[in-house]
C-alpha positions in Angstrom: -127.7 -186.0 6.4 -128.0 -186.3 10.1 -128.7 -189.6 11.9 -131.6 -190.0 14.3 -131.2 -188.3 17.7 -130.4 -190.7 20.5 -129.8 -190.3 24.2 -126.3 -190.0 25.6 -124.5 -193.1 26.8 -124.9 -192.0 30.4 -128.7 -191.8 30.1 -129.0 -195.0 28.1 -126.9 -197.0 30.6 -128.7 -195.5 33.5 -132.1 -196.3 32.0 -131.0 -199.8 31.2 -129.7 -200.4 34.7 -132.8 -198.9 36.3 -135.1 -201.0 34.1 -133.2 -204.2 35.0 -133.3 -203.3 38.7 -137.0 -202.5 38.5 -137.7 -205.8 36.9 -135.7 -207.7 39.6 -137.4 -205.7 42.3 -140.8 -206.4 40.9 -140.1 -210.2 40.9 -138.7 -210.0 44.4 -141.7 -208.0 45.6 -144.1 -210.6 44.1 -142.2 -213.4 45.7 -142.1 -211.7 49.1 -145.8 -210.9 49.0 -146.7 -214.4 47.9 -144.6 -215.9 50.6 -146.0 -213.7 53.3 -149.5 -214.2 52.1 -149.0 -218.0 52.2 -147.8 -217.8 55.8 -150.7 -215.5 56.8 -153.3 -217.6 55.1 -151.9 -220.7 56.8 -151.9 -218.9 60.2 -155.5 -217.6 59.8 -156.9 -220.9 58.7 -155.0 -222.7 61.5 -156.8 -220.4 64.0 -160.1 -221.2 62.5 -159.5 -224.9 62.5 -158.3 -224.8 66.1 -161.4 -222.8 67.2 -163.8 -225.1 65.3 -162.2 -228.3 66.7 -162.4 -226.9 70.3 -166.1 -226.1 70.0 -166.8 -229.4 68.3 -165.2 -231.2 71.2 -167.2 -229.2 73.7 -170.4 -230.1 71.8 -169.5 -233.8 71.9 -169.0 -233.7 75.6 -172.0 -231.6 76.6 -174.7 -229.5 75.0 -173.5 -226.0 74.1 -175.8 -223.0 74.1 -175.3 -219.3 73.7 -171.9 -217.6 73.2 -168.7 -219.6 72.7 -165.1 -218.3 72.8 -162.9 -218.0 69.7 -159.7 -216.0 68.7 -160.1 -212.5 67.5 -161.4 -212.3 63.9 -162.6 -215.9 63.9 -166.4 -216.5 63.7 -167.9 -219.8 65.0 -171.5 -221.1 64.8 -173.1 -224.3 66.2 -176.1 -225.8 64.4 -178.2 -228.6 65.9 -179.7 -231.6 64.1 -182.6 -229.3 62.8 -180.1 -226.7 61.4 -181.0 -224.2 64.0 -178.2 -221.9 65.2 -177.9 -222.5 68.9 -174.5 -221.2 69.8 -171.7 -219.1 68.4 -169.3 -216.3 68.8 -170.7 -212.9 69.7 -172.9 -211.8 66.7 -173.2 -215.3 65.4 -175.5 -216.8 68.0 -178.6 -215.8 66.1 -179.3 -215.2 62.4 -178.9 -217.4 59.4 -176.3 -220.1 59.2 -172.9 -219.0 57.9 -172.9 -222.0 55.4 -175.0 -224.9 54.4 -172.5 -227.3 52.8 -171.8 -230.7 54.3 -168.7 -232.9 54.1 -168.7 -235.4 51.3 -167.9 -239.0 51.4 -164.3 -238.4 50.7 -163.8 -235.7 53.4 -165.6 -237.5 56.2 -166.4 -235.2 59.1 -164.9 -232.0 57.8 -165.0 -229.8 54.7 -163.8 -226.3 53.9 -164.8 -223.8 51.2 -164.2 -220.1 50.5 -167.5 -218.2 50.6 -168.0 -214.7 49.3 -169.6 -213.8 51.7 -170.8 -216.4 54.3 -174.3 -215.8 55.8 -174.3 -212.8 58.1 -170.7 -211.8 57.3 -169.1 -209.3 54.9 -166.4 -210.1 52.5 -164.9 -213.4 51.5 -164.2 -215.9 54.3 -162.6 -219.3 54.5 -165.1 -221.6 56.2 -164.5 -225.0 57.6 -167.3 -227.4 58.8 -167.0 -230.1 61.5 -169.8 -232.8 61.9 -170.5 -234.0 65.4 -172.7 -237.1 65.7 -174.9 -237.1 68.8 -177.8 -239.4 69.8 -180.2 -236.6 68.7 -178.6 -236.4 65.3 -175.7 -234.8 63.4 -174.7 -231.4 64.7 -172.5 -229.1 62.7 -169.9 -226.5 63.8 -168.8 -223.8 61.3 -165.6 -221.8 61.8 -164.8 -218.8 59.5 -161.6 -216.8 59.1 -161.4 -213.7 56.8 -159.8 -214.5 53.4 -156.4 -212.8 53.1 -156.1 -210.3 50.2 -153.4 -210.8 47.5 -151.4 -207.9 48.9 -151.8 -209.2 52.5 -152.0 -205.6 53.9 -151.6 -202.1 52.7 -148.7 -201.5 55.1 -146.7 -204.5 53.7 -147.4 -203.5 50.1 -146.3 -199.9 50.8 -143.2 -201.0 52.5 -141.9 -203.4 49.8 -142.8 -201.0 47.0 -141.0 -198.1 48.8 -138.0 -200.3 49.4 -138.0 -201.4 45.7 -138.2 -197.8 44.5 -135.4 -196.8 46.8 -133.2 -199.7 45.5 -133.9 -198.7 41.9 -133.0 -195.1 42.6 -129.7 -196.2 44.3 -128.9 -198.4 41.3 -129.6 -195.5 38.8 -127.4 -193.1 40.8 -124.6 -195.6 41.1 -124.8 -196.4 37.4 -124.8 -192.7 36.5 -121.7 -192.1 38.7 -119.9 -195.1 37.4 -120.5 -194.3 33.7 -119.6 -190.7 34.3 -116.3 -191.7 35.9 -115.7 -194.2 33.1 -116.4 -191.7 30.3 -114.5 -188.8 32.0 -111.2 -189.8 30.2 -113.1 -190.1 26.9 -114.4 -186.5 27.4 -110.9 -185.4 28.1 -109.6 -187.1 25.0 -112.3 -185.4 22.9 -111.5 -182.0 24.4 -107.8 -182.4 23.7 -108.5 -183.6 20.2 -110.6 -180.6 19.4 -107.7 -178.3 20.4 -105.2 -180.1 18.2 -104.8 -178.6 14.7 -102.4 -178.8 11.9 -100.7 -175.6 13.1 -100.6 -176.8 16.7 -99.6 -180.4 16.3 -97.2 -182.2 18.6 -99.7 -182.5 21.5 -100.9 -185.8 22.8 -104.0 -186.9 24.7 -103.7 -187.9 28.4 -103.3 -191.7 28.9 -105.3 -193.0 31.9 -103.5 -195.0 34.6 -106.0 -197.9 34.5 -105.2 -200.6 32.0 -108.5 -200.8 30.3 -110.2 -200.1 27.0 -110.0 -196.3 27.6 -106.2 -196.6 28.0 -106.0 -198.6 24.7 -108.1 -195.9 23.0 -105.8 -193.1 24.3 -102.7 -195.0 23.2 -104.3 -195.7 19.7 -105.1 -192.0 19.4 -101.6 -191.0 20.3 -100.2 -193.5 17.9 -102.4 -192.0 15.2 -101.3 -188.5 16.1 -97.7 -189.6 15.9 -98.3 -190.8 12.3 -100.1 -187.6 11.5 -97.3 -185.5 12.8 -94.8 -187.6 10.8 -97.0 -187.2 7.7 -97.2 -183.4 8.3 -93.5 -183.2 8.7 -92.9 -185.2 5.5 -95.5 -183.0 3.7 -93.8 -179.8 4.9 -90.4 -181.1 4.0 -91.6 -182.4 0.7 -93.3 -179.1 -0.1 -90.2 -177.2 0.8 -87.9 -179.4 -1.2 -90.2 -179.6 -4.2 -90.6 -175.8 -4.3 -86.8 -175.4 -4.1 -86.1 -178.0 -6.8 -88.9 -176.6 -9.1 -87.8 -173.0 -8.5 -84.2 -173.7 -9.5 -84.7 -174.8 -13.1 -87.4 -172.2 -13.6 -85.1 -169.4 -12.3 -82.3 -170.7 -14.5 -84.4 -170.7 -17.6 -85.8 -167.3 -16.8 -82.3 -165.9 -16.3 -81.0 -167.3 -19.6 -84.0 -165.9 -21.5 -83.7 -162.5 -19.8 -80.0 -162.3 -20.6 -80.6 -163.3 -24.2 -83.2 -160.6 -24.6 -80.9 -158.0 -23.2 -78.3 -158.8 -25.9 -80.6 -160.0 -28.6 -78.3 -159.1 -31.5 -75.3 -160.9 -29.9 -77.2 -164.0 -28.6 -76.7 -167.4 -30.2 -80.4 -168.3 -30.1 -80.1 -171.9 -31.1 -77.6 -172.5 -28.3 -79.8 -170.6 -25.9 -82.8 -172.7 -26.9 -80.9 -175.9 -26.4 -79.9 -174.7 -22.9 -83.4 -173.8 -22.0 -84.7 -177.1 -23.3 -82.2 -178.9 -21.1 -83.5 -176.9 -18.1 -87.1 -177.7 -19.1 -86.2 -181.4 -19.4 -85.0 -181.4 -15.8 -88.2 -179.6 -14.8 -90.3 -182.1 -16.6 -88.5 -185.0 -14.9 -89.1 -183.5 -11.5 -92.9 -183.0 -12.3 -93.1 -186.5 -13.7 -91.6 -187.9 -10.5 -93.8 -185.8 -8.3 -96.9 -187.1 -10.1 -95.7 -190.6 -9.7 -95.2 -190.1 -6.0 -98.6 -188.5 -5.7 -100.2 -191.5 -7.3 -98.3 -193.9 -5.0 -99.4 -191.8 -2.0 -103.0 -191.8 -3.2 -102.9 -195.6 -3.5 -103.9 -195.6 -7.2 -103.5 -199.2 -8.4 -104.0 -201.0 -11.7 -105.0 -204.5 -12.2 -102.3 -206.8 -10.8 -100.8 -209.7 -12.8 -98.2 -212.5 -12.3 -94.7 -211.3 -13.1 -91.6 -213.4 -13.6 -88.8 -211.2 -12.3 -86.1 -212.9 -14.4 -88.1 -212.3 -17.6 -88.8 -208.7 -16.6 -85.2 -208.0 -16.0 -84.1 -209.7 -19.3 -86.7 -207.6 -21.3 -85.7 -204.3 -19.7 -81.9 -204.9 -20.2 -82.6 -205.7 -23.9 -84.5 -202.4 -24.4 -81.6 -200.0 -23.9 -77.8 -199.8 -24.1 -75.9 -199.3 -20.9 -72.6 -197.5 -20.4 -71.5 -200.0 -17.8 -71.2 -203.8 -18.0 -74.3 -205.5 -16.8 -73.9 -209.0 -15.3 -77.2 -210.8 -14.7 -77.6 -213.8 -12.3 -81.2 -214.8 -12.9 -83.1 -217.7 -11.3 -86.0 -218.8 -13.5 -89.5 -219.1 -12.1 -89.3 -216.5 -9.4 -92.8 -214.9 -9.7 -94.6 -212.2 -7.9 -98.0 -210.6 -8.1 -98.2 -206.9 -8.8 -98.3 -204.0 -11.2 -95.8 -204.6 -14.0 -95.3 -200.9 -15.0 -94.5 -200.0 -11.4 -92.1 -202.8 -10.8 -90.4 -202.0 -14.1 -90.1 -198.4 -12.9 -88.6 -199.6 -9.6 -86.0 -201.8 -11.4 -85.0 -199.1 -13.9 -84.6 -196.6 -11.1 -82.2 -199.0 -9.2 -80.4 -199.8 -12.4 -79.9 -196.1 -13.4 -78.7 -195.3 -9.9 -76.2 -198.2 -9.9 -75.0 -197.3 -13.4 -74.4 -193.7 -12.3 -72.2 -194.8 -9.4 -70.5 -197.9 -10.7 -66.9 -197.9 -11.9 -67.3 -200.6 -14.5 -69.8 -203.2 -13.6 -73.3 -203.7 -12.3 -74.5 -207.2 -11.0 -78.2 -208.0 -11.1 -79.5 -211.0 -9.1 -82.9 -212.6 -9.1 -83.4 -215.5 -6.6 -85.8 -217.2 -4.3 -85.0 -216.9 -0.6 -87.3 -219.2 1.4 -90.5 -218.3 -0.4 -89.5 -214.6 -0.8 -88.6 -213.2 -4.2 -85.4 -211.2 -4.1 -84.0 -208.7 -6.6 -80.5 -207.3 -6.0 -78.7 -204.6 -7.8 -75.0 -204.3 -6.9 -72.5 -201.8 -8.3 -68.7 -201.7 -7.9 -68.6 -198.0 -6.9 -67.7 -196.3 -3.7 -70.8 -197.5 -1.9 -73.0 -195.8 0.6 -72.0 -195.1 4.2 -74.0 -196.8 6.9 -75.4 -193.6 8.2 -76.7 -192.5 4.8 -78.5 -195.8 3.9 -81.9 -194.4 4.9 -81.1 -190.8 3.8 -80.9 -191.9 0.1 -84.6 -192.9 0.3 -85.8 -189.5 1.5 -87.4 -187.4 -1.1 -85.1 -184.9 -2.8 -82.2 -186.1 -0.7 -79.0 -186.2 -2.8 -75.6 -187.1 -1.5 -72.6 -185.1 -2.5 -71.2 -187.9 -4.7 -74.6 -188.2 -6.5 -74.7 -184.5 -7.2 -71.2 -184.6 -8.7 -72.1 -187.5 -11.0 -75.5 -186.2 -12.1 -76.2 -182.6 -11.5 -79.6 -182.9 -13.2 -81.0 -185.7 -11.0 -84.2 -185.1 -9.2 -83.5 -187.0 -6.0 -86.8 -188.9 -6.3 -85.8 -192.1 -8.0 -85.0 -194.1 -4.9 -87.9 -192.8 -2.9 -90.2 -193.8 -5.8 -88.6 -197.3 -5.8 -89.2 -197.7 -2.1 -92.8 -196.6 -2.3 -93.4 -199.1 -5.1 -91.9 -201.8 -2.9 -94.2 -200.9 0.0 -97.2 -200.9 -2.4 -96.4 -204.5 -3.2 -96.0 -205.4 0.5 -92.3 -205.6 0.1 -89.1 -203.9 1.3 -86.2 -202.1 -0.3 -83.0 -201.6 1.6 -79.3 -201.0 1.2 -77.5 -204.0 2.6 -73.9 -204.8 3.3 -71.5 -205.6 0.5 -67.8 -206.0 0.0 -67.7 -203.1 -2.5 -70.2 -200.7 -3.9 -73.9 -200.2 -3.0 -76.1 -203.3 -2.8 -79.9 -202.5 -3.1 -82.0 -205.5 -2.1 -85.7 -205.7 -3.0 -87.8 -208.4 -1.2 -91.3 -209.2 -2.4 -93.8 -211.9 -1.3 -93.5 -214.7 -3.9 -96.6 -216.0 -5.6 -97.2 -219.6 -4.7 
């Protein structure tokens, strides 16, 4: 089942950055336009106020008739006490009054309103009125300035929008290039991973120079490839060793049967059958150990329980007779959490190995070591050389002394024991001793 189709990271990051930049530009454009409009409105209304006040002063000093002067774009009208237009800027000398409102009690001699439109004009204008009291009555002076639109002017709006779009485009291009450079090592890692196969292992991805998350990813990938190569090497070695150890008893049994069939009348069939059965026993032991290792590798796990190591050792020693003297040194109450059958298998493997190499005695110790459960199996044999202490835990690895003492061994007992220890979050090692081989198991103790 396929997931929903999404844009690439480059496109998504570019769209997000572009959207954020567009929103920021929109806010900045609005602030710029509002700021400029406020200044322009203040300027235009100041021109109208100045023109109206000048004409009002002229009316107060002397009668004004006909045309009066005013800045460009400002319209002025003078009305006498009878509301007749007697003076004004060109075009406003005659015709209807621009406005009819008067100042209220609170405003005194002036008032201002926005009219859409004032009399004789087109469009909305801001109109201010001045009252001049003369002996003949109250004269009024109206000054009007065009109302500034919200965008101030088409040129300003075009400029700020063009600048905003250019800024958004630059942000998008910069984001695309940055993301592209950032993801280039990821693309290289992906390309190299697609070329790595089981038959062409050993290659590693390129680690970037920058110490960032991409470098950490490359290092993690290389560490994973190291583990995969190690697993493949173990698998190949295991397959080779397993095929060799399985082929040997099968070939021996086949040879014995073929030889017996060639001389059927002279063959001691009961003796031949016993010999073949011994060969099949070794074959069965190898298969059983292989299945056990397969289960351990697969992580198959039963319900765990609390296990007293001293009690477990005591029970297992009582179940069978041993050819060597067993000396237990058991501390009571050392408990661990785990699978009883697997821990029993671990202990019996260590005990069988020690009994096989011991001269006369095997010492078994269970103790607590600072919150860690310790199980030691020590024999009084020749011991294991320091360079072979890890070799004995390799699958199918058998030292010369071990082959001489037990030709039918599988070479899987100690590897199984170590895998069981790992499955219980513990360790199994060969440690120093005055004489013989000393196997030490350490497991987390249950509190």
